[in-house]
C-alpha positions as YAML, in Angstrom:
chain: A
units: angstrom
residues:
- id: 1
  name: MET
  ca: [65.15, -27.73, 100.32]
- id: 2
  name: CYS
  ca: [63.56, -26.36, 103.96]
- id: 3
  name: LEU
  ca: [64.50, -22.72, 102.64]
- id: 4
  name: GLY
  ca: [62.96, -23.40, 99.16]
- id: 5
  name: LYS
  ca: [59.52, -24.41, 100.77]
- id: 6
  name: ILE
  ca: [59.55, -21.28, 102.93]
- id: 7
  name: ASN
  ca: [59.96, -19.00, 100.00]
- id: 8
  name: LEU
  ca: [57.47, -20.74, 98.05]
- id: 9
  name: THR
  ca: [54.99, -20.25, 101.04]
- id: 10
  name: MET
  ca: [55.78, -16.86, 101.39]
- id: 11
  name: VAL
  ca: [55.18, -16.30, 97.68]
- id: 12
  name: ALA
  ca: [52.07, -17.93, 98.02]
- id: 13
  name: LEU
  ca: [50.87, -15.93, 100.92]
- id: 14
  name: ILE
  ca: [51.71, -12.83, 99.38]
- id: 15
  name: LEU
  ca: [50.11, -13.40, 96.21]
- id: 16
  name: SER
  ca: [46.88, -14.61, 98.24]
- id: 17
  name: ALA
  ca: [47.06, -11.23, 100.02]
- id: 18
  name: GLY
  ca: [46.90, -9.76, 96.75]
- id: 19
  name: PHE
  ca: [43.45, -11.56, 95.92]
- id: 20
  name: GLY
  ca: [41.33, -8.20, 97.01]
- id: 21
  name: PHE
  ca: [43.38, -5.94, 94.77]
- id: 22
  name: SER
  ca: [43.65, -8.13, 91.52]
- id: 23
  name: GLY
  ca: [41.15, -10.30, 89.40]
- id: 24
  name: CYS
  ca: [40.28, -13.90, 88.04]
- id: 25
  name: ALA
  ca: [43.16, -15.09, 85.77]
- id: 26
  name: PRO
  ca: [45.03, -18.06, 86.47]
- id: 27
  name: ILE
  ca: [48.76, -17.77, 87.74]
- id: 28
  name: GLU
  ca: [51.02, -20.60, 87.45]
- id: 29
  name: MET
  ca: [54.18, -21.14, 89.55]
- id: 30
  name: ARG
  ca: [56.70, -24.02, 89.32]
- id: 31
  name: SER
  ca: [58.85, -25.08, 91.83]
- id: 32
  name: GLU
  ca: [60.69, -28.07, 91.98]
- id: 33
  name: GLY
  ca: [58.76, -29.86, 89.35]
- id: 34
  name: SER
  ca: [55.13, -29.17, 91.17]
- id: 35
  name: MET
  ca: [52.72, -26.59, 89.73]
- id: 36
  name: ILE
  ca: [50.94, -24.16, 92.03]
- id: 37
  name: LYS
  ca: [47.76, -22.36, 90.46]
- id: 38
  name: ILE
  ca: [46.70, -19.36, 92.23]
- id: 39
  name: ALA
  ca: [43.20, -17.77, 90.88]
- id: 40
  name: GLN
  ca: [43.24, -14.18, 90.83]
- id: 41
  name: GLN
  ca: [40.01, -12.04, 90.16]
- id: 42
  name: GLU
  ca: [40.42, -9.60, 87.16]
- id: 43
  name: LEU
  ca: [39.02, -6.16, 88.27]
- id: 44
  name: VAL
  ca: [36.13, -5.15, 86.17]
- id: 45
  name: ILE
  ca: [33.69, -2.55, 86.32]
- id: 46
  name: SER
  ca: [29.89, -3.73, 84.79]
- id: 47
  name: ALA
  ca: [26.74, -1.89, 84.08]
- id: 48
  name: THR
  ca: [23.43, -3.01, 83.42]
- id: 49
  name: GLY
  ca: [21.25, -1.73, 80.58]
- id: 50
  name: TYR
  ca: [17.21, -2.03, 80.41]
- id: 51
  name: ALA
  ca: [14.76, -1.73, 77.88]
- id: 52
  name: VAL
  ca: [11.01, -2.35, 77.43]
- id: 53
  name: ILE
  ca: [9.57, -4.70, 74.45]
- id: 54
  name: SER
  ca: [6.29, -3.58, 74.06]
- id: 55
  name: VAL
  ca: [7.24, 0.39, 73.29]
- id: 56
  name: GLN
  ca: [9.65, -0.80, 70.23]
- id: 57
  name: THR
  ca: [8.47, 0.60, 67.11]
- id: 58
  name: SER
  ca: [7.35, -2.41, 65.19]
- id: 59
  name: ASP
  ca: [4.55, -4.73, 64.63]
- id: 60
  name: ASN
  ca: [6.62, -7.73, 64.72]
- id: 61
  name: PRO
  ca: [7.19, -9.05, 68.05]
- id: 62
  name: ALA
  ca: [9.95, -10.82, 67.30]
- id: 63
  name: GLN
  ca: [11.53, -7.72, 65.88]
- id: 64
  name: GLN
  ca: [10.56, -5.99, 69.12]
- id: 65
  name: ARG
  ca: [12.61, -8.28, 71.27]
- id: 66
  name: LEU
  ca: [15.65, -7.85, 69.07]
- id: 67
  name: MET
  ca: [15.16, -3.81, 69.24]
- id: 68
  name: ALA
  ca: [14.74, -3.95, 73.22]
- id: 69
  name: ILE
  ca: [17.91, -6.30, 73.50]
- id: 70
  name: ARG
  ca: [19.68, -3.54, 71.10]
- id: 71
  name: ALA
  ca: [18.45, -0.71, 73.34]
- id: 72
  name: SER
  ca: [19.11, -2.28, 76.61]
- id: 73
  name: LYS
  ca: [22.80, -2.86, 75.38]
- id: 74
  name: MET
  ca: [23.02, 0.54, 74.25]
- id: 75
  name: ASP
  ca: [21.78, 1.65, 77.78]
- id: 76
  name: ALA
  ca: [24.69, -0.67, 79.35]
- id: 77
  name: TYR
  ca: [27.11, 1.09, 77.29]
- id: 78
  name: ARG
  ca: [25.87, 4.42, 78.66]
- id: 79
  name: GLY
  ca: [26.34, 3.17, 81.95]
- id: 80
  name: LEU
  ca: [30.12, 2.25, 81.01]
- id: 81
  name: VAL
  ca: [30.83, 5.70, 79.51]
- id: 82
  name: GLU
  ca: [29.48, 7.36, 82.84]
- id: 83
  name: GLN
  ca: [31.79, 5.19, 84.91]
- id: 84
  name: VAL
  ca: [34.74, 5.79, 83.01]
- id: 85
  name: TYR
  ca: [34.31, 9.33, 82.09]
- id: 86
  name: GLY
  ca: [31.84, 10.77, 84.42]
- id: 87
  name: GLN
  ca: [28.82, 12.65, 83.72]
- id: 88
  name: TYR
  ca: [28.39, 16.29, 82.90]
- id: 89
  name: VAL
  ca: [25.34, 17.65, 84.83]
- id: 90
  name: ASP
  ca: [24.05, 21.40, 84.10]
- id: 91
  name: GLY
  ca: [21.51, 23.00, 86.17]
- id: 92
  name: SER
  ca: [19.61, 26.20, 86.09]
- id: 93
  name: THR
  ca: [17.02, 27.51, 88.63]
- id: 94
  name: THR
  ca: [14.97, 30.60, 87.94]
- id: 95
  name: ILE
  ca: [13.54, 32.81, 90.89]
- id: 96
  name: SER
  ca: [10.89, 35.15, 90.17]
- id: 97
  name: ASP
  ca: [9.25, 37.30, 93.09]
- id: 98
  name: LEU
  ca: [11.54, 35.15, 95.62]
- id: 99
  name: VAL
  ca: [9.58, 31.96, 94.72]
- id: 100
  name: MET
  ca: [11.37, 29.38, 92.70]
- id: 101
  name: SER
  ca: [9.45, 29.34, 89.26]
- id: 102
  name: ASP
  ca: [11.51, 26.75, 87.16]
- id: 103
  name: ASP
  ca: [14.27, 24.26, 88.15]
- id: 104
  name: VAL
  ca: [16.12, 22.57, 85.30]
- id: 105
  name: TYR
  ca: [18.63, 19.68, 85.06]
- id: 106
  name: ARG
  ca: [20.65, 18.22, 82.15]
- id: 107
  name: ALA
  ca: [22.77, 15.40, 82.13]
- id: 108
  name: LYS
  ca: [25.21, 14.40, 79.43]
- id: 109
  name: VAL
  ca: [27.54, 11.23, 78.91]
- id: 110
  name: GLN
  ca: [30.20, 11.19, 75.97]
- id: 111
  name: GLY
  ca: [32.95, 8.89, 75.55]
- id: 112
  name: VAL
  ca: [34.38, 5.99, 73.67]
- id: 113
  name: ILE
  ca: [34.32, 2.46, 75.04]
- id: 114
  name: TYR
  ca: [36.31, -0.53, 73.28]
- id: 115
  name: GLY
  ca: [36.90, -4.23, 74.60]
- id: 116
  name: ALA
  ca: [33.41, -4.41, 76.62]
- id: 117
  name: GLN
  ca: [32.40, -7.77, 77.11]
- id: 118
  name: LEU
  ca: [28.68, -8.77, 77.16]
- id: 119
  name: VAL
  ca: [28.03, -10.71, 80.42]
- id: 120
  name: SER
  ca: [24.44, -11.54, 79.83]
- id: 121
  name: VAL
  ca: [21.05, -10.82, 78.00]
- id: 122
  name: SER
  ca: [18.15, -11.89, 79.94]
- id: 123
  name: PRO
  ca: [14.46, -10.95, 79.87]
- id: 124
  name: VAL
  ca: [13.11, -9.53, 83.12]
- id: 125
  name: GLY
  ca: [9.46, -10.03, 83.69]
- id: 126
  name: GLU
  ca: [7.10, -9.97, 80.70]
- id: 127
  name: ASP
  ca: [8.09, -6.87, 78.84]
- id: 128
  name: THR
  ca: [11.60, -5.89, 79.58]
- id: 129
  name: TYR
  ca: [15.38, -6.92, 78.62]
- id: 130
  name: GLU
  ca: [18.19, -6.52, 80.69]
- id: 131
  name: VAL
  ca: [21.76, -6.60, 79.27]
- id: 132
  name: THR
  ca: [24.93, -6.61, 81.51]
- id: 133
  name: LEU
  ca: [28.60, -5.66, 79.98]
- id: 134
  name: SER
  ca: [31.61, -5.77, 81.57]
- id: 135
  name: LEU
  ca: [35.28, -3.72, 81.14]
- id: 136
  name: ARG
  ca: [38.35, -4.73, 82.44]
- id: 137
  name: ARG
  ca: [40.04, -2.24, 84.54]
- id: 138
  name: SER
  ca: [43.38, -2.14, 82.32]
- id: 139
  name: VAL
  ca: [40.93, -1.22, 79.31]
- id: 140
  name: VAL
  ca: [39.31, 1.87, 81.52]
- id: 141
  name: ASN
  ca: [42.59, 2.94, 82.50]
- id: 142
  name: ASP
  ca: [43.90, 2.92, 78.73]
- id: 143
  name: LEU
  ca: [40.56, 4.74, 77.86]
- id: 144
  name: ARG
  ca: [41.30, 7.28, 80.52]
- id: 145
  name: LEU
  ca: [44.82, 8.07, 79.46]
- id: 146
  name: LEU
  ca: [43.66, 8.25, 75.60]
- id: 147
  name: TYR
  ca: [41.02, 10.76, 76.98]
- id: 148
  name: LEU
  ca: [43.62, 12.95, 78.66]
- id: 149
  name: LYS
  ca: [45.73, 12.71, 75.63]
- id: 150
  name: HIS
  ca: [42.90, 14.10, 73.41]
- id: 151
  name: MET
  ca: [42.01, 16.86, 75.88]
- id: 152
  name: LYS
  ca: [45.47, 17.88, 75.67]
- id: 153
  name: GLN
  ca: [45.46, 18.14, 71.83]
- id: 154
  name: LEU
  ca: [42.38, 20.04, 72.09]
- id: 155
  name: ALA
  ca: [43.88, 22.44, 74.44]
- id: 156
  name: ARG
  ca: [46.74, 23.24, 72.24]
- id: 157
  name: ALA
  ca: [44.69, 24.00, 69.02]
...
């Protein structure tokens, strides 16, 4: 009986030590008829996108709001793509007569996101919408593996 309590206590301590490394789904353990629930945090990444309402191309205010929500959602997706796949940055500098005459930078993100969850849609101030999306870490790992597999196939072709 005492040994069972020590083992249960050790398991509980080990699982609680792992809180920083895992996420928020409940785990249930049964021991001698009692149930212990330990909450874990789900590892997620999140991104927030913004869009201005008044610059949307519609004369109807309701349509402008809907378009701003959609634009801010797309901006949030872009933020997730940056975090999952990285960002391609290209730059060039032109120097003429030992003086910099032109400095150009371009950034590009590209990728596939699935399984993103809508966390919030909220107005910010009077003319902006904010959308926050989240993506579980397990999905991020799946997306990266699929990307690497795709890149290998392209390299063979």
